[in-house]
C-alpha positions as CSV (number, residue, x, y, z in Angstrom):
1,M,0.0,0.0,0.0
2,L,1.3,3.4,-1.0
3,G,0.5,6.7,0.8
4,A,1.3,10.0,-1.0
5,T,1.7,13.1,1.3
6,R,2.8,16.7,0.9
7,G,5.3,16.6,3.6
8,A,6.9,14.1,6.0
9,A,4.4,12.0,8.0
10,E,4.6,9.6,10.9
11,P,5.2,6.0,9.8
12,I,2.2,3.7,9.2
13,A,2.5,0.0,9.5
14,G,2.2,-1.7,6.1
15,V,2.2,1.6,4.2
16,T,5.0,3.0,2.1
17,L,4.9,6.8,2.4
18,R,6.2,9.2,-0.2
19,A,6.4,13.0,0.4
20,L,5.6,14.7,-2.9
21,G,5.8,18.3,-1.8
22,A,3.1,20.6,-3.2
23,I,0.3,18.8,-5.0
24,G,-1.2,20.7,-7.9
25,P,-2.3,20.5,-11.6
26,R,1.3,19.7,-12.7
27,T,2.2,17.0,-10.2
28,N,3.8,14.1,-12.0
29,W,1.9,11.0,-10.8
30,V,3.3,8.5,-13.3
31,K,5.8,6.7,-11.0
32,H,3.5,6.9,-8.0
33,L,0.5,5.2,-9.7
34,E,2.4,2.2,-11.3
35,G,0.8,-1.0,-10.2
36,I,-2.0,0.8,-8.2
37,D,-5.5,-0.7,-8.5
38,V,-7.4,1.8,-6.4
39,A,-6.5,5.3,-5.5
40,V,-8.1,7.4,-2.8
41,H,-8.0,11.2,-3.2
42,L,-8.0,13.0,0.2
43,A,-6.0,16.1,-0.7
44,G,-7.9,19.4,-0.3
45,S,-8.5,22.5,1.8
46,A,-10.2,22.3,5.2
47,H,-10.7,24.6,8.2
48,R,-9.8,27.7,6.2
49,P,-11.5,30.0,3.7
50,V,-11.2,29.0,0.1
51,S,-10.3,31.7,-2.4
52,P,-11.6,31.4,-6.0
53,A,-8.0,30.9,-7.3
54,A,-7.2,28.2,-4.7
55,A,-10.5,26.4,-5.5
56,E,-9.7,26.4,-9.2
57,R,-6.2,25.0,-8.5
58,E,-7.7,22.2,-6.3
59,A,-10.2,21.3,-9.0
60,E,-7.5,21.2,-11.7
61,A,-5.2,19.1,-9.4
62,A,-8.0,16.6,-8.8
63,G,-8.8,16.4,-12.5
64,A,-5.1,15.9,-13.3
65,L,-4.9,13.0,-10.8
66,A,-8.0,11.4,-12.3
67,H,-6.6,11.5,-15.8
68,A,-3.2,10.2,-14.6
69,A,-4.9,7.4,-12.7
70,A,-6.8,6.3,-15.8
71,A,-3.6,6.5,-17.9
72,A,-1.8,4.3,-15.4
73,G,-4.4,1.6,-15.4
74,V,-6.0,2.4,-12.0
75,R,-9.3,0.7,-11.8
76,R,-11.2,2.8,-9.3
77,L,-10.7,6.3,-7.9
78,V,-12.4,7.1,-4.5
79,H,-12.8,10.9,-4.1
80,V,-13.5,12.1,-0.6
81,S,-15.6,15.3,-0.9
82,S,-17.8,16.9,1.8
83,I,-21.4,17.0,2.7
84,R,-21.1,20.8,2.3
85,A,-21.2,20.2,-1.4
86,M,-24.9,19.6,-0.8
87,G,-25.5,22.5,1.5
88,A,-24.4,24.2,4.7
89,S,-27.4,23.3,6.9
90,T,-30.6,21.2,6.9
91,P,-34.1,21.9,8.2
92,P,-35.0,20.1,11.4
93,G,-35.8,16.5,10.7
94,R,-34.9,16.7,7.0
95,P,-31.4,15.3,6.6
96,F,-29.5,15.2,3.3
97,R,-30.1,12.0,1.3
98,G,-28.0,10.6,-1.5
99,D,-30.5,11.6,-4.2
100,D,-31.0,15.2,-3.1
101,P,-29.8,17.8,-5.6
102,P,-26.6,19.5,-4.4
103,L,-27.2,23.1,-3.5
104,P,-23.9,24.3,-1.9
105,G,-24.6,27.4,0.2
106,D,-21.1,28.9,0.7
107,A,-17.7,29.2,-1.0
108,Y,-16.4,26.0,0.6
109,G,-19.3,23.9,-0.5
110,R,-19.2,25.3,-4.0
111,A,-15.5,24.5,-4.2
112,K,-16.1,21.0,-3.1
113,F,-18.9,20.5,-5.6
114,E,-16.7,21.9,-8.4
115,I,-14.0,19.5,-7.6
116,E,-16.5,16.7,-7.8
117,R,-17.7,18.0,-11.2
118,V,-14.1,18.1,-12.6
119,V,-13.3,14.6,-11.3
120,R,-16.6,13.2,-12.7
121,T,-15.9,14.7,-16.1
122,A,-12.4,13.1,-16.1
123,A,-13.8,9.8,-15.2
124,D,-16.5,10.0,-17.9
125,D,-13.9,10.9,-20.5
126,T,-11.5,8.1,-19.5
127,G,-13.7,5.3,-18.3
128,L,-12.2,5.4,-14.8
129,E,-14.5,4.0,-12.2
130,L,-15.3,6.7,-9.7
131,V,-16.8,6.7,-6.2
132,I,-17.6,10.0,-4.5
133,L,-17.9,10.0,-0.7
134,R,-19.5,13.0,1.1
135,P,-18.8,12.8,4.8
136,P,-19.8,15.5,7.4
137,L,-17.3,16.9,9.9
138,V,-14.6,14.4,10.4
139,Y,-13.2,14.3,14.0
140,G,-10.8,12.4,16.1
141,P,-7.5,12.9,18.0
142,G,-5.7,15.9,16.6
143,V,-8.9,17.5,15.2
144,K,-8.6,21.1,14.1
145,G,-11.0,23.9,13.2
146,N,-14.2,24.8,15.1
147,L,-14.4,21.5,17.0
148,R,-10.9,22.0,18.4
149,A,-12.0,25.5,19.4
150,L,-15.0,24.1,21.2
151,I,-12.8,21.5,23.0
152,R,-10.7,24.4,24.3
153,L,-13.8,26.2,25.5
154,V,-15.0,23.1,27.3
155,A,-11.5,22.5,28.8
156,S,-11.3,26.1,30.1
157,G,-14.3,25.4,32.4
158,G,-16.0,28.5,31.3
159,P,-19.8,28.7,30.9
160,L,-21.2,27.9,27.4
161,P,-24.4,29.5,26.2
162,F,-25.8,26.4,24.4
163,S,-28.1,24.6,26.7
164,A,-31.2,25.9,24.9
165,V,-29.9,25.0,21.4
166,D,-32.1,22.3,19.9
167,N,-30.3,21.2,16.8
168,R,-28.9,18.0,15.3
169,R,-25.4,17.6,13.7
170,S,-24.1,14.5,11.9
171,L,-20.4,13.8,12.4
172,I,-18.1,10.9,11.5
173,F,-15.2,9.7,13.7
174,L,-11.9,9.2,11.9
175,D,-11.8,5.4,12.6
176,N,-15.3,5.0,11.2
177,L,-14.3,6.9,8.0
178,V,-11.2,4.8,7.5
179,D,-13.2,1.6,8.0
180,L,-15.7,2.8,5.4
181,L,-13.0,3.9,2.9
182,A,-11.4,0.4,3.1
183,L,-14.7,-1.1,2.2
184,V,-15.5,1.4,-0.6
185,C,-12.1,0.6,-2.2
186,T,-13.1,-3.0,-2.9
187,H,-16.9,-3.4,-2.7
188,P,-18.2,-4.3,-6.1
189,D,-21.4,-2.3,-5.6
190,A,-19.7,1.0,-4.7
191,G,-18.5,1.9,-8.2
192,G,-20.1,4.8,-9.9
193,R,-22.0,6.0,-6.8
194,V,-22.1,9.1,-4.6
195,L,-22.2,7.9,-1.0
196,L,-23.0,9.7,2.2
197,A,-21.7,8.6,5.6
198,C,-21.9,9.5,9.3
199,D,-21.6,8.0,12.8
200,G,-25.3,6.9,12.8
201,A,-26.5,9.0,15.8
202,D,-26.7,12.7,15.4
203,V,-25.9,15.0,18.3
204,S,-27.1,18.4,19.5
205,T,-24.6,21.0,20.5
206,P,-25.4,20.5,24.2
207,E,-24.7,16.8,23.8
208,L,-21.5,17.6,21.9
209,A,-20.3,19.7,24.8
210,R,-21.2,17.1,27.3
211,F,-19.5,14.2,25.4
212,L,-16.3,16.3,25.1
213,A,-16.4,17.3,28.8
214,S,-16.7,13.6,29.7
215,G,-13.5,12.9,27.9
216,L,-11.9,15.8,29.8
217,G,-13.1,14.4,33.1
218,R,-15.3,17.4,33.9
219,R,-18.8,18.7,33.5
220,A,-19.9,21.0,30.8
221,R,-21.1,24.3,32.2
222,L,-24.0,25.1,30.0
223,F,-26.5,27.9,30.3
224,P,-29.5,29.0,28.1
225,V,-29.5,32.0,25.8
226,P,-32.7,32.8,23.8
227,P,-32.5,31.4,20.3
228,T,-33.4,34.8,18.8
229,L,-30.3,36.3,20.5
230,L,-28.0,33.5,19.2
231,A,-29.5,34.0,15.8
232,A,-28.6,37.7,16.0
233,F,-25.0,36.9,16.9
234,C,-24.8,34.6,13.8
235,T,-25.0,37.7,11.6
236,V,-21.8,39.1,13.1
237,P,-19.1,38.7,10.4
238,A,-16.2,37.6,12.7
239,L,-18.4,35.3,14.9
240,G,-21.3,34.3,12.8
241,P,-20.1,31.4,10.6
242,A,-18.6,29.5,13.6
243,L,-21.6,30.1,15.8
244,A,-24.0,29.1,13.0
245,R,-22.4,25.7,12.8
246,L,-23.0,25.3,16.5
247,T,-26.7,26.3,16.4
248,L,-28.0,25.1,13.1
249,S,-28.6,21.5,12.0
250,L,-26.7,19.6,9.4
251,Q,-27.9,16.0,9.2
252,V,-27.0,13.2,6.9
253,D,-29.1,10.1,6.1
254,D,-26.7,7.4,5.0
255,A,-29.2,4.6,4.9
256,E,-28.5,3.9,1.3
257,T,-24.8,3.6,1.9
258,R,-25.4,1.1,4.7
259,R,-27.8,-0.9,2.6
260,I,-25.6,-1.1,-0.4
261,L,-22.3,-1.8,1.4
262,G,-23.6,-3.6,4.5
263,W,-21.6,-1.2,6.6
264,W,-22.2,0.1,10.1
265,P,-19.9,2.5,12.1
266,L,-17.7,0.9,14.7
267,V,-17.5,3.8,17.1
268,T,-20.4,5.8,18.6
269,P,-20.3,9.6,18.8
270,E,-20.2,9.5,22.6
271,S,-17.1,7.3,22.6
272,G,-15.5,9.1,19.6
273,L,-15.9,12.6,21.0
274,A,-14.7,11.5,24.5
275,A,-11.6,9.9,22.9
276,T,-11.0,13.1,20.9
277,A,-11.1,15.2,24.0
278,R,-8.8,12.9,25.9
279,A,-6.3,13.1,23.1
280,F,-6.5,16.9,23.3
281,A,-5.9,16.9,27.0
282,S,-2.9,14.5,26.7
283,R,-1.2,16.9,24.2
284,R,-1.6,20.1,26.1
């Protein structure tokens, strides 16, 4: 098994790692794809704003990889996208399903959907078998972005104004995603599909805080703030996007993925979030 990374990475048992440097439209994949049957594309921006120029480069880079994979005789390309390609939030009780039309609501989601479009076009042009996987927020030890910021807040012991938030968020623990990817690489019924995936049980923001607090060995200090006031804060440019992700719902219905692949996540959100928080505490 071969793993291609931008920079040096920690050794992985059974995996040969190659540091390629910057990955872009002109990356020479020839020698790295020799003898490869299935390629998994994970490279992309996360946890930071996406400029139009950067989004275009990422799409071109993904398309170049797809063409190179087909030329090298790769049978299947698994492209890991994001549920944000479908939208940034869902109405209560109406999760995204695999057959819903993608309606990305922000620059990040539009960038992810554009990458999908370019990769799909390359696959159609070359006959490469393509699988697109759209996970929600991926978390686990070493998580970054908004979830790491929330862990810091919980670890600080300060009060959090979320006890009245009544939302539902789908997440996927890293181990669950890796387990699913291993199955998607070889399952005969995965080819040509767009698949959604999550941990199976959605969590509200108060539950999220409590599960993290449990991993830190403390209690979450939650207090209520009227939803109208939180909604008003969501319009503040510097604060709004992060707060919106803690107050709005973003649910995923992956029943079709489970039915087709016979897959079920190994780790529950309660266990996964607690493990993520314990890892954060051990590295402080």
